[in-house]
N, C-alpha and C positions, 0 to 999 in steps of 0.2 A: 832678616834676609840681608845678605851682603851685596856689595855693588856688582860682583861678578854674576851672582844669581839673578839680580835685577836686569842686567844687560842681556843675559842669556834668555830670560823671559821675554824681553822686548824684541829681541832678534827672532824668536819663535813666532811672536805675534805678527811680525812683518813678513817673514818667509812663509809661514803656514797659518794664514788668518783663519780662525774658526769663529763663525758667527754664534752668538748666544742664541740658543733655540729653546724656547719654552712654549708649550701649547696649553691653553686654558680650556677647561671643560665646564662641568657643572659647578658653579660657585657654592652650591649647597652641599657638595660632597665632602667627606672627611678623608678621602684617599688621595695620595699623591704617588706618582710613579717616577722613579729615577732609573734611567737606562744606562748609566755610567758612560762608557765610550761607544755604545752601540747606537750610532746616529741613524742607521737605516731602521732599526727597531723603533726609535722615537718617531720617525716620520710615518712608519706603518701605523703606530698607535694613533697619531694625529688624524689619520684618514680612516680609522676604523670606528666601530661603535663604542670601543673602550673609552674614548675621549669624553663621551657623554656620561660616563660613570665615575669619572675622577675629577678632582678640582684642578689639577695641574699635572703635566708630564714634562719632564726635562732631563737633562743629562748632567753628569758630574765628572769633570776631567782632572781636577786638581785637588790635592789633599790639603790645600790651605785656602786660597781665595774662593775656590769652588764650594768648599764646605762652609766658609763664612757666609757666602751668598745663600746657600741652601738653608742654613740655620735661620738667618734673618727673614728669608721668604716664608718659611714655615711659621715662625713666630708672628709674622704679620697677618696670618690667617689662622685664628685660634680653632677653627673647625677641623683643620687637618690634624688627625691623630694617628694616621697610619701611612707609612711610606713603604711601597713595594720597591725593593732594591734589586734590579735585574740587569741583564745585559752583561757584556764583557767588561771586566775591570780594566782600568787603564794601566797598560804595561809600564812598569817603572815607577808610576805614581801611586798605584794601589789605593785610589781614592775611596773605593767601596770598603776596603778593609779599614781605612782610617775613619770613615763614618761610623762603622760598627764599633770600633774601639772608642770613639767619642761618646757614643750612646751608653756603652757599658762602663767605661772607666773615667770619662771626663778628661780634663787637661791639668797639667801640673802648674807650678808657680810661674813658669816661663811661657805659658799658653801652648805648650806642646801636648799633642794628643797622647795620652798614656797608652802604651802598648802598640802603637802604630809601627808598621814596618816601612812606611813611606819615607822618602828621603828628606822632606821638609814639612812635617805636619804641625806647623805653628800657625795659630789662628789669631785674628784680631777681635773676634767676639769676646765678650766678657764672660767671666765664670758664672755670673748671674744669668746671662742669656743661655749658656750651655745647660745650666741646671733646669731652667724653664723648658728648654728643648727636650731634655731627657725625660722630664715629667709629662710633657705633652704628647710625644709620639712613641709609637712602637714601630720597629722596622721588621719587615718580613724579608728575610735574607734569601733571595733567589739569584744571587750572583752567578753568572754563567748561563742563566736561562734566557732564551731569546724567542720563545714560542708565544705567539699571540693567543693561541687557544689555551695555553697554560695560564697566561695572565687573566684571560676571561674567566677561567675556572676559579682562580684565587679571588677575583673581585666578586664573583657570584657567591662564593662561600662567605666572604666578609659581609656581604649584604644580608645573607640569611642569618648571621649571628648578631646582627645589630638590633 
């Protein structure tokens, strides 16, 4: 990342502070939910019965630091093997698309996510961590979906097939 991008990022954090929001559910669950930029959906999940069915629910706003954090978080909980990717993707960052590309294609020699359409999909996680992440999780792509009842149906189906 160059100095201009770093300054722009810092300016955004000052002008538009966004709190990290992660909600923990059942530590025995193998399911995680990522709501991308849909903060209201994340809060709705945290107050619904869904949170008791998943290990963790959080959001993903950036195609670099956000994905680094998500990969490391999932690797720290070997039980998580399914991520439901839902909500609205982040306009301009396309973090959901980048996460899907990472799982499918990995990253190149410069740690750039292969096939990503995001403006700066460069990670700090290692290739070894990415490989382990790819082997550990499957992503259910429901980008654009914001219905609690649809999420409940997906989780119910996952529970029946385990």
